[in-house]
N, C-alpha and C positions, 0 to 999 in steps of 0.2 A: 906367813905374809898376810897382810890385811886385805880384805876384799874392798875394791873401790865401791863407794856408795854414791858419789856424784856422777850423774850422767856424762858430764864433760870428761871425766876420767876414762870413759869407755870408748871415746872417739877412736875410730880406726876401721880397718878392713877385716872382715871375718869370713870364714868358710864353714859350711855346715859339716858337722862330724856325723857321717852316715852310721857309725856304730852306736851313736847315742841320740839319734834323731829318728822320729817316726813320722812318715807322711801317709796318713791313712784315710779311710772313708767308711761311711755307714750308709746302707740303703735298705729299705723295707723289702722283704721277700714274702710273697703270697698274702700280703696285706696284714699279716699277723706277727711277724718276727723280723728281726734285723740281721743282716749279714754284714760283718765287719771284715775289712781287708786292709792291705797296705801295699805300698810300692817299695821294693827292697833295693832298687838301684836309682840313685839320684845324685845330683851335685848342686851346690848353690853357694852364692856369695852374698855378702851384705856389706854395705858401707854405712857405718853409723856416724852421724855428726851430732855429738852430744851438746854442742853449743847451739845448734839449730837443727832439731830433729826433722824438720821439713826437707832438709837437704839429704836425708838418708835414703838408701835404695836397697832393693833386694832383687836377685835373679835366681830362679830355680829351674832346673831341667830334670825331668823324670823320664826314665826308660819305661815305656808303656808295657813292654813284655815282662817287666819285673813284678807285675801285679800278683798278689798272693792272698787268697781267701782261705787257705788251708784245704782246698778242694780242687784237685787237678782238673777234673772235668769242667767245673764252673770256671776256673781260671782260663782254660782253653777257649771256652765260649766267650769270655770277656775280651780275650785277645783277638777274636775273630771279627769279620766285617759287620756282624750284628751289633757290636759294641765299639771297641777302641780301634779296630781296623789297623792293627800295629804294623802290618807289612807295609802299608802306605804311609802311616803316621806313627813312626817309632817313638816320638817324644811328646811329652806334655810339658808346656812351659808356663812360667809365671814371671812377668817382668813388671816391677812396680813403676808407677807413674807419679805417685804422690805419697807422702808420709806425713802423719800428723800425730802429735802427742796429745792425748785426751786428758790424762791425769798423770800422777806420779808413776804409775806402773802400766798404763794402758796406751797402746799406740794403734792407729788406724792406717793400714796400708791399702792403697788403691792401686790396681794394676790390671794388666792384660793377661788373662788366662786363655791359653790356646790348647784345645783338646780336639783331636781328629780334624785338624786344619781350620777350625773355627775359633776366632778370637773374640772374646767378650770381656768387658770390664767387670771386675769384682772388687768388693771392699771387704777386708778382713780385719777384725779387731784382734789384736794379740796382746797377751799379758806378759809383761817382763817378770820372770821368775827369780832373777838375781844373777849375780856374778861371783865367780870363785876361781882361784888358782888351783889347777889340778896338780897331781904329784910330779908332773914333768915341767912345771913352771908356766904352763899355758893359761892364759886368761880365757875363761869360758863364760858365755852368757846363755841363759835359758829363756825361751819364749814358748808360749802355748796359745793356740787360737783355732778357730774353725769358721767355716762359711758354708752356707747351703746354696747349692746350685741346682738348676734344672738341666738334666742330661739332654732333654729335647733341644735346649738352646744350642747344644754342640752337635746336633745331628745324630744323636744316639736315641733312636726311637723304637728299637725292637722291643716287643712285649708279647705276652700271651694272656688271653682272657681266661679267667678262672670260671669254672663251672658254677661256683657259688657266688659269682659276682666279683667285680674288681679285677685287678691285673696281677701278674706274677712279680713284676719289678716296679718299684716306685719311680716316679719321675724325679723326685727330689733326692739328692745325694748330699750328705754332709761330708765335707773335706775337713780332716783334722790334722793339726800340725803340733808336734812336740819337738822343739828344736834345741839342739846344743850347738852353739856357734863358737868357734875357736878363733881368737885374734891372730892374724898373720902379719899385719903391719900396723 
């Protein structure tokens, strides 16, 4: 089967494929290295309007307790009241409020990101990586993007001062998205 090339051919409703999507993050640790992690449980939908991309929308819900940095002790701390306070705030959400096509393969999503009960607007530029029919006949779209946020903006202020100066955990966190979306309608 041929892969659709025109954006208008891609109009429809999509769901994120968690087996082929990564929602991750990067933060500085001890001012000298980076810690990478991901959320393993999430769901999301997208409505793509190929005729008028500004009418497109995205909604994503992430289970906070699915945080995974490959270190159980650190993950437990990130789930605690010092960071995500997942007992009180079990979900992180993003709901788009605007979409804009910047060029042939770049889109800008603006929306409300809610972490730990605090909602702030964010703008994420995403690159359209292409479309393909998978072996089961499903149309898949690929997108990648990232955005830098301040964790303090979301009430996540825990830190420790280092003996050599600086702090243990950076305020700035890069959220990374590598998305495989499957057309459902």
